[in-house]
C-alpha positions as CSV (number, residue, x, y, z in Angstrom):
1,M,86.6,82.1,124.0
2,W,87.9,79.7,127.0
3,P,84.9,79.4,129.2
4,F,87.3,79.0,132.7
5,K,88.9,81.8,133.8
6,R,92.4,81.7,134.6
7,K,94.3,80.9,137.8
8,P,96.8,83.8,139.5
9,I,100.1,83.8,139.1
10,E,101.5,81.6,142.3
11,K,104.1,84.4,144.5
12,L,107.9,82.7,145.2
13,V,108.1,80.7,148.2
14,D,109.5,82.8,151.2
15,P,112.7,80.9,152.1
16,S,112.6,81.1,155.8
17,T,109.0,78.9,156.0
18,I,110.6,76.0,153.9
19,Q,111.3,73.3,157.1
20,F,114.0,70.7,156.0
21,S,115.0,67.0,157.1
22,Q,118.5,67.5,157.4
23,V,121.2,69.4,158.0
24,D,123.4,69.4,155.4
25,I,123.6,69.2,151.9
26,A,125.2,67.6,149.1
27,E,126.9,70.2,147.0
28,R,125.3,69.1,143.6
29,F,122.0,67.0,142.9
30,G,123.2,64.0,141.3
31,D,126.9,63.8,143.8
32,N,125.9,59.9,145.0
33,E,125.4,58.4,141.6
34,S,129.5,58.0,140.7
35,L,129.9,57.3,143.8
36,G,131.4,53.4,145.6
37,P,129.6,51.8,148.8
38,E,132.7,52.7,149.8
39,E,133.0,56.0,149.2
40,W,132.7,59.2,150.7
41,I,131.5,63.2,149.9
42,A,131.7,66.1,151.5
43,T,128.9,68.1,152.6
44,A,128.0,71.8,153.5
45,P,125.8,71.9,157.1
46,L,122.4,74.4,155.7
47,N,122.7,77.1,158.4
48,A,125.1,78.6,157.0
49,S,123.4,79.7,154.0
50,T,119.5,79.6,155.4
51,P,118.6,83.1,156.2
52,D,117.0,82.8,160.2
53,P,118.1,78.7,159.6
54,E,116.3,78.5,163.1
55,K,113.0,79.3,161.5
56,S,113.5,76.9,159.1
57,G,114.4,74.1,162.1
58,L,118.4,74.5,161.5
59,P,120.5,74.5,164.2
60,R,121.4,78.0,164.7
61,V,125.5,79.4,163.9
62,G,127.8,78.5,166.1
63,A,125.4,75.6,167.5
64,T,127.6,72.6,169.7
65,A,128.3,70.0,168.2
66,D,125.8,68.3,170.9
67,E,122.9,70.8,169.4
68,V,123.7,70.1,165.9
69,F,123.7,66.4,166.6
70,L,119.9,66.3,168.2
71,I,118.8,68.6,166.1
72,A,120.3,66.3,163.0
73,S,118.8,62.9,165.0
74,R,115.4,64.1,164.8
75,M,115.5,65.2,161.7
76,S,116.4,61.7,160.4
77,A,114.3,60.0,162.6
78,I,111.3,61.3,160.1
79,R,113.8,60.7,157.0
80,E,114.3,56.9,158.5
81,S,110.1,56.3,158.3
82,L,109.8,57.3,154.8
83,P,110.4,55.2,152.4
84,L,112.8,57.1,150.8
85,E,114.8,54.4,147.6
86,N,117.4,56.4,147.0
87,D,118.6,57.5,150.8
88,G,122.3,57.3,151.8
89,V,123.8,58.4,155.6
90,Y,125.6,61.4,156.8
91,C,127.6,62.4,160.1
92,P,126.1,66.2,160.3
93,I,129.4,67.2,162.7
94,C,132.0,65.8,160.4
95,H,130.3,66.8,157.0
96,I,130.2,62.9,155.1
97,A,127.8,61.8,152.7
98,N,127.9,58.0,152.1
99,T,125.6,55.9,149.6
100,D,124.9,52.9,151.6
101,R,121.8,53.2,153.8
102,R,122.5,49.7,155.5
103,R,125.8,52.0,157.3
104,V,122.6,54.1,159.1
105,H,123.3,54.3,163.0
106,T,127.2,52.5,163.1
107,P,129.9,54.7,164.2
108,C,130.7,57.8,161.6
109,P,134.7,56.8,160.4
110,K,136.2,59.9,161.4
111,C,134.7,61.1,165.1
112,G,132.3,57.9,166.6
113,R,128.8,59.6,166.1
114,E,125.7,57.6,164.7
115,L,125.7,57.9,161.3
116,L,122.2,59.9,160.3
117,Q,120.1,58.6,157.5
118,F,121.1,61.7,154.1
119,G,118.7,62.7,151.1
120,W,120.6,62.8,147.9
121,D,118.0,65.0,146.4
């Protein structure tokens, strides 16, 4: 007989307790792997698919562009403080992303707002 007790089965995570570090997401994992440095891909806002997005640190559904950008900027500052090698950039207003992290804080090609750091995985 094995001398150790079995660990209890972990409970599922309540989605409302998850905290995010960006406000958009790519459609699939690995979408960045086939992109060149000049190519952009569409992203989707996380708050549209997250129950009670404000509990997760996301903007409320229907938030203004300024509100979304303010929240996304704070999240980007956190990502920028970490050594995240595979990150790229995105615009949380135009919902586009690019693999070239050197573009962070440069103008979005569509709206001119500052591009923010974006995680692909």
